[in-house]
N, C-alpha and C positions, 0 to 999 in steps of 0.2 A: 080487200082481203088479199092475203099473200098466197097466190096460186102455187108457187113452188113449195111452200111449206105444207100445203094441203096435199099435193101429190106425193111429197116425201113421206108424209104420215101414212097415206094410202098404200104406198109401195112397201113400207116397213111392216104394216099390219097384214098386207097381202102375203109377204114371205112367212110370217108367223102362221097365218091361216092355212097356207099351202102345206107347211110343215106339219101342222096339226092334222090336216086331212090325210097326209101320207101316213102318219103314225096311227091314226084311227083305222085306216084301211088295212094296215099291216097287222094290228092287234086283233081286230074283230073281223076275221075272214069269214065269208059266208060258207055254210055247209053245202050249198048247192054247187053242182059242177056243170051246169049247162052253159052254153056259149054266152048267154046273156049275163050270167053272174060270175063267169070265170075270172075276169080281170077288171075289177072295179077301182083300182088305185087311181087311174087318171081322172075318173069322175069325182072322187073324193078330193083330190088335189085341186081340181078346177073349182069345185064348189067352195072349198076352204079359201082358196085364193081370192075369188070374187067376193065372197062374204067378208073377208078380212079387208079388202080394198074399200068396199063400201062402208064398213064400220069405221075404218081409220079416217077416211075422208070426212064422213059425217061428224065424227067426234072433233076433228080439228076445226071444221066450220063452226060447230056449236061453241067451241072454246073461243074462237076469234070473235064471234058475235057477242058472246058474254063479255069479253074485254071491251068491245066497242060500246055495248050498252052501259057498262059500269062507268066508262069515261064520259058518256053523255049524261048519265045521272049525276056524276060529280060536278060537271060543268053547269048543269041546270040548278043545282042546289046553291051554288056560290052567288 
């Protein structure tokens, strides 16, 4: 498997996920004003980034395994 392509895909989707987390934290601000709820943007950005990284890496691994499986199926049918 191409490790560089997997990491690239993970980092690209991490950027998208972090951006979505930032936008969601900005749009849906909590009505609570205590110290725990005051600044939740870093939490949403981190969760979005980690989720995006895991999603991107897993989708790229699945895509590469599918290509490998299709190649093995084609070679076994001949």
